[in-house]
C-alpha positions as CSV (number, residue, x, y, z in Angstrom):
1,M,85.4,58.6,29.0
2,L,88.0,61.4,27.9
3,G,90.3,59.3,25.7
4,F,87.2,58.1,23.3
5,I,86.0,61.3,22.9
6,I,89.4,61.9,21.7
7,T,89.5,59.3,19.9
8,M,86.3,59.2,18.4
9,I,87.8,63.1,16.9
10,I,91.0,61.8,16.1
11,V,88.8,58.8,14.2
12,G,86.1,61.1,12.7
13,A,88.8,63.6,11.3
14,I,91.0,60.9,9.4
15,A,87.3,59.4,8.0
16,G,86.2,62.8,7.3
17,F,89.3,63.8,5.2
18,L,89.9,60.1,3.6
19,A,86.4,60.4,2.4
20,R,86.4,63.7,0.9
21,A,89.9,63.0,-0.8
22,V,88.4,59.1,-2.3
23,V,85.2,61.4,-3.7
24,P,85.7,63.5,-6.3
25,G,84.0,66.9,-6.0
26,P,83.9,70.4,-4.7
27,D,83.2,70.3,-0.6
28,P,82.8,73.2,0.9
29,M,82.9,72.1,4.2
30,S,85.2,73.3,7.4
31,V,87.6,71.3,9.3
32,V,84.9,70.6,12.0
33,T,82.4,69.5,9.6
34,T,85.0,67.2,8.2
35,I,85.7,65.6,12.3
36,V,81.8,65.2,12.5
37,L,81.3,63.7,9.0
38,G,84.3,60.8,10.2
39,I,82.5,60.4,13.3
40,V,78.8,60.1,11.9
41,G,81.0,57.7,9.2
42,S,82.0,55.7,12.7
43,F,78.6,54.8,13.1
44,I,77.5,54.5,9.6
45,G,80.4,52.0,9.4
46,G,79.6,50.6,13.0
47,F,76.0,49.9,12.3
48,L,76.6,48.4,8.8
49,G,79.8,46.3,10.0
50,Y,77.0,44.7,12.9
51,L,74.2,44.0,10.4
52,L,76.8,42.0,8.0
53,F,78.6,40.4,10.4
54,H,77.0,40.3,13.7
55,K,79.9,41.5,16.2
56,D,80.1,44.2,18.4
57,A,82.9,46.5,20.4
58,A,83.5,43.3,22.6
59,S,87.3,43.3,21.2
60,G,87.6,47.1,21.7
61,A,86.4,49.6,20.2
62,L,89.7,50.5,17.8
63,Q,90.6,48.4,15.5
64,P,91.2,48.8,11.3
65,S,88.4,46.9,10.6
66,G,86.6,49.8,12.6
67,I,88.8,52.5,10.9
68,I,88.3,51.3,7.8
69,G,84.5,50.3,8.1
70,S,84.4,54.6,9.2
71,I,86.0,55.5,5.8
72,I,83.7,53.6,4.0
73,G,80.6,55.0,6.7
74,A,81.7,58.6,6.3
75,I,82.1,58.3,2.1
76,I,78.5,56.7,2.6
77,A,77.3,60.2,4.4
78,L,79.4,62.4,2.4
79,L,76.9,61.0,-1.0
80,V,73.8,61.4,0.7
81,W,74.5,64.9,2.4
82,R,75.4,65.7,-1.4
83,R,72.5,63.9,-2.4
84,V,69.9,66.3,0.2
85,G,71.9,69.6,-0.6
86,R,71.7,69.3,-4.2
87,G,68.4,68.5,-3.7
88,S,67.7,71.3,-1.4
89,R,69.8,74.0,-3.8
90,G,67.6,72.8,-6.8
91,A,64.0,74.1,-5.3
92,V,65.3,77.5,-4.0
93,R,66.3,78.7,-7.7
């Protein structure tokens, strides 16, 4: 169980960092928020992969396609985060 948590943190950090690097614009996030972004992206990518390909984690949790899905999911999560954040900031003004 501890190995799974450490793996999720490492993959989350990589996916979150790459998502922030790919999507242009400022993102005032801490390292912890970037890791959480990547972990949320892992769940989004895993869910989308299951919907598209009808496969689960029976072949192992750490696969290249899962890491790519995590990055894509993190990009989606970052874009949603920006859209929601921008709307709430606009209402305050």
